[in-house]
N, C-alpha and C positions, 0 to 999 in steps of 0.2 A: 504493500499499500504506499501511496505518496505520504510525504510528511505532512503531518496535519498542524494547523496553527489554532492556537487557543483563542476563542472568541471572548469579548468582554463579558464578565459575569460578576454576580454578588453571591456571597455565602453566608451562612448561619449554621454554627455548630449547636446541635440539638442535645438536650439533656435526656430526651426520651424520643425514639429509642436511643440508648446510650451508644456513643462512639459514632454517630451519623453526622454527616454534613449535608445540610440542604444547599443546593446551588441553583440560582435562577438567573435569567437574563431579561433584557428589555422586551423581548417578544412575548414573555409570560411563561415560557416553559420552565419545567423545574425537574430536578433529579435528586435522589438521595444517594449518597456515596459513603463508604467506609472512610475512616481517617487516611488509610493507606492509599486507596484509590484517588482521594481528594489530592494528596500530595503528588502522586503520579500525574494526575491531570494537569497540575500546575507546572511540574518540573519537566516531565518528559512524557506526553501522551502515548508514546510508543511503548511504554512499559505497561500499559493497561491491557487487560485481558481482552481479546477481540470482540467478544460479545458486548462488554461494557463500553469499549471504544466506539464500536458501531452504533450503540444506542446514543451515546453522548453526541456523535456526529449527526444522527437523525433528529436529535432534539435541538441542535443549533449551538452546542457548546464547543464544538470543534468545527473547523473549516478546512476543506480540501482546496488549495489554491488552484488545482487543475480542474475543478468542477465548482465553480464559484455560485452554487445555489444556495448555500446556507445564508449568506448576507441578503440575498433577495427575499428568501422566506422569512427571515427575522424582520427585515423592513416591513414586509406585507402584514405580518403579526402586529407589529408596532402600529402600523397605520390603521389597522382594524381596531385596536384597543382605544386609539386616540381620534377615532372619526367624529367624536362629539365636538372636537375643537372647532370645526368648520360650520357647526349646526345653528348655534345660538340658543337662547334660552327656550326650552320646551315646557317647563313647568312654571305656571304662572299662578300665584297664590293671592286670593282676593279675600282681604280681611273685612267682612261685611259688618261686624260689630266687635266691640270689646266687652259687651254686656254678657253676664253669665250668671246662672243661678246656683253655681257651686262656689265654694271657697277652699280650693285646694291649696295646701300650705306650700306646696312646691310650684305653684302656677308660674309658667314661664313668661306669660304675656300681660302680666299685671292686670288682670281683668277688672272690670267695674260691675257694679250691682245691676240686677235685672231691670231696674226702673230708672238708672241713671240716664241723664239727657246728654247729648252731643257726642255720642260715642258710636253712631251708626253711619254707614257709608250713604252718601247722597246719590240720588238718580244720576246727577251730572257726573259725579266722580265715577260711578259705575260704567257710564257710556264712554267716558274718556279711557278708563282702564281697558275695556274691550278694544278700543281703537289701537292702544299700544300693544295689546297681546297679538293682534292680527298684523302688526308691523314686524314681529319677530320673524326671522328667516328660518326657523326650526321646521324641519320636515313633517312634524306632528306637534299638536298642542294638547296640553292638560291644563285644565283650570281646576284649582283645588280651593274650596270654600273653608276658611278658618275664622276663629274669633279669639275670645269669648265663644259664645254659643250661636253658631250661624242660624239655628232655628229661631232665634229671637229677632232676626232681621230677614226672615225667608222672602219676603217680597223682593229684596234685593238679589237673593239667590235667583228667583224666578226671572228677574229682569235680565241678569247677566247671561243666564243660560239661553233665554229666548233671543237676545241680541246675538250671542255667539253662534247660535244655531243659524240664524239668518246669514251671518258672515260666512260661516263654513259651507253653506249651500253654493256660494260662488267661489270661494277661496279654494276648496278641493282638497285640503289637508285633513288627515284623521284628526278628530276632536274628541277628547274624553273629559269626564268630570269626576271629582271626587269630593268628599266632605269629611271633615273632622267634627265630631259631635259626641255629646253625652248620649244622644238618642232620645232622652226623656222628653224633650219638648217637640219631637217629630210626630205630628198627628197623622191620621189617616190620609188626608189629602196631600200633606207634604211627601209622605212615603209614595204615594201614588205618582207624584210628580217625579221623585227620585227614580221609580221604576220606569216611567215613561221615557226619561232622558238618561238611563243607565249611570246614575251617580252612584258611584261606590262610596261606602260608608266606612269610616274608621272610628273607633271609640277607645276608651281607656278603661282597662280593668287590671287592677294592681295585685290580683290574687284572690284569696279567700275573703269572706265578707269582712271579718275583724280587720284585716289588714288594708283592704280597699277603703273602708269607712273611716279609718283613722286619719287618712290624709286627703281623701276626696270627700270633702264634707258638704252636706246640703242643710239649709236652715232647720228643716224638719226631720234631718236624720235619714238613715236607711238608703244611702246612695247605692250600695250594692244591689239591694233588692229592687230599687227603682230601675237601674240599669239592665238587670236580668229580665224585669218585665218588658222594658223597651226593646230589648234584644229579640225577645220572643215575638213582639209585634212587628218589628222591622223585618225579621226572617219570614214571618207568615206572608208578608206581602212582596218581599223582594227575593225571597229564596234562602236556602240554608247556608250558601256560601257567600252571601251578599255583604256581610259585615266582617272587617278585620279588626284586630285590637292589639294595643300596646300596653305593656306592663312596665310602669316606671319604678325602679328598684331604689328604695330608701334604705338607709342603714338598718332599720329594724326588721328588714325582710331577708337579710343575708343568712340567717339560719333556717330559712323556710323555702328552699328552692324546689323541693318536691311538692309543697303545698301549692305554690304559685303555678306550676306546670300542671298539677292535677286539677286545679280550679278550671283551667281552661279546657282540659279534656272534659270534665264534668259539665261544662257549658256548651259542649258541642263544637269547639273550635278546632280547626285543623292546623292552625298556625299560632305561635306566641312570638312576639317581638320584645325582646328583654333589652332595656336600656336603663343606665343609672340616671339619677336626677341631674339635669343640665344646669350649669352656672348662669342662669337668667332669671329675670323677674323676681317673684317672692323668694326663690330658693336662695338667692344671694344673701338675704337677711338671716338665714339659718344655717351657718356653716356646718353644723353637725348633721344636717338632714342627708347629705349625699354620702354614699359609701365610699371608702378608700378604694383605690385601683385594686390593690391586693385583695380586699374584701369582695369587690364586685367580681373579680376573675374566679376566685374560689366558688362563689355562688353560681357564676355562670357555668363553670365546669361541671358542677353537680347537677344544675338544671339541664345541660346539655345531655349528660348521661341519662337523665330521667326521661327526656323526649326520646332518646334512642331505645330506652327500656320500654316505653309504651309502643314504639313502632315495632320492635321485636314481637310484642305481644299482639300485634295487628290492630293496635289503636293509632291511627296515623296522626301524628302532631309534629310539625316542623318548628325549628327555632328559625325565625325569619331572618335575623341578622347573620347567622351562620350560612343561611341559603344565599344571601347576598355575597358575603366573603368567598364562599365556595364557587360561585358563579364567576367571580373575578379570577380565582385560581384555576378552575377546571375548564373554563371555556375562552374561546379567543376575544370574547366581548367584554367590554368594561362594565356593562350594566347600566341601569338608569339612576343609580343612586348618587346624587349630586355632592353628598358630603365626602365621598372617597374618590375624588377625581383629581388629576393633575394635568393641565392647570385647573385650580379650584373650580368647583361648580358655582360658587357664589357669584351671582351677577352674570355668569356665563351660561349656566345651565337652568338658572331659576331667577325670577324676579318676584317681588312682593308688592302688592298694591294695598297700602294701609287704608283704614276707614276714612282718615282725613285727607287722603290724596296723595301722600307721600310714597315715593317709590324707593324700595330698599334692595340690597343684593341678596338677601336671604331672610328666612323667618327669624334666624337668630339675630340678624342685624337690626330688625324691627323690634326685638325683644330688648336690645341694648338701648335703643332709642326711647323705649318706655321707661328706662332709668336715666335718661338724661344725655346719653351718649349718641349723638346724630352724625356722627363722622361717616357712617355707611349709608346715609341717605343720598341718592345720586340724582334726585329730581322730583318732579311730582308728575301726576297722570296727564298733565297738559304738555309735558316735555316730549317732543318727538322721539321715537325709539332710537334713532340714529344718534341723538345727542346723549341720551342715556348710556348707550353702548360705548360712547366715546368719552364718557366721564373720566377725569384724571384719577378720581378716587377709585373707579373700577379698574383702570389700567394698573395702578399701584397694587391693589388687591390681587390681580392675576399674577403679578411679578412675584408677590409674596406667597402665592399658592402654587408655583412651579416647583414641585417637590424634587425634580431631577436637578435642581440647582441649589438646594437648601442644605446647609450643614446638618449631618445627622440622617438626612433623608437619602442624599444621592448614592450613598454606599450601602443602604439597607437592603438585605436580601428580600424584603417584602414590598419594596418600592413598586414593582410592576402591578400590584394589587391594591395599593393604597393611595393616599393623597394627603397633603397638608390640609388643615382646616384654618385658614387665616382669621375667620370671624371668632372661632373659639379661642385662639391664641391672642387675639385682641382683647377679648373679655377677660381672660384668666392672667395674661402676662403683659398686657399693655402694648403689645407689639404683634402685628399680623404674621411676622415670620416665626416668632416664638423660639424658645430654646428647648431643644429635645430632651435635655437632662432633666427638665423641670416641667415637661408637658404630659399631663395626665392622658390627653388625646393619643400621644405617641406610645406611652406605656401601656395603655389599655389595648391598642391595636396590636402592638408587638405580641403581647400575651395572647390575644385571641388567635392571631396567626400561627404562633407557635403550638397552641392547643389544637388547632385544626389539622396543622401539618403533621403533628404527632399522631392523630387518628389515621391519616391518610397513610403515613409510613408504616404503621402497624398492620395494614393490609388485612384487616378483619373483613371477610366476605360479606357479612350482613351490614356492617357499618358502611362499607362501600356501596352496597345496594340502597341504603337509606340516604346517604348523601347524594347519589346519583338521582334518586327520586326527588329530593329537595331542590336540586338544580333544575331538573326537567319538569318540575310541577306535576308529578305523578305520584302514584301509590308504589311503595316498595315492592308489593306483591306483583305489580305489572311488569317488573324487570326480572328477566330470566338469564341464566348463564352466569359465568364467572367474571365478575366486573372488577377491573383494576382501576385505580384512580391515578397512580403514579406513572 
């Protein structure tokens, strides 16, 4: 065989399985090597066993100068992963009101009471927001309604959906809708409207009743039971799979991972999205509310095992964030999750139209503004999209969100699957670039990637089947044969 050249790569020494080295490259492919084979790869690939050498050549870690296909393939892989760069914002969040009838102690959006005045989006603002949305060059558009509680301003939801449908009729691009809601204020007519216009619903359920009610409070109590009744009502009209849910993990939930997952199984969900308390809104006033990174990772590890245990027993439940990360790892596509992009998705993949007409680069940027930090407000709904996209603030944010150029990111083995979050680092460190040594975003994601790669390296056939099902949005039982993920 011709002399082979080593292609650029990154590596991570794994603690489990022991003595394994994970190697990755910009195209997103990866391999697990022994310490000895890793040394051989770096020093002299000719010393590698033929089967290992051929596998690394096929995966793009080695390059044959006389058959220069490796670089072309890697370039094509990278172009596929970064195709979103040329697309523009596809997710457009309309905050139709800040009013809400819940008093969640970790509320990120600094909500207002249900009867408060001056916190609803006006008809004029809604019309202008739709104009800006359809100026985006994205090949498809998603409009997401948030609050507060959007059901308290459902007339504005109806208006935006109607206007957007009219525009989409001549625009020709795919258009989808979603809404984040407690569900409790959505009456029969509202749900029928959601059914007619295929508005996907998402709600929050933090686990069993005692845990949920402790943090997601209503004036008359019983938030969990009210949510369960509203969930049944929504499913009756929209279908069993029509509502997704997120669990916000607080410090007092850390010793109850099985209970949190089991609550979702008992409620008939097929997916649970586990996330720690975010450093925005009311949560900033309660430093002890959020779990430590180490505490959350241990919780997450046990919760992931619980999901796998249920799947082994034939009760399908996926952990949605694991499915997102696995999609980044196991497929050539970056996925639609804007928080893990490089360049960062803030402003480039998503725009937020606040109730008062302000336009922000992300929902988290809007949350910062609620606490007096308006640096990430790039204009208002009457500012043409071209000016919003050319904002100096947005350009600076994109530079801070290019992980390939950032200290601590450019050399990380997980870079092909991750991304810097400049809004988070601005909120937590006062600098959109951030310092990796003090970044909980970085520490958490490194730990999550290590956890998932350890599961992949273990090559358990049933776990492989479960992970492949999560990525493919299928039932594990639907997949047959011996599935390998590495």
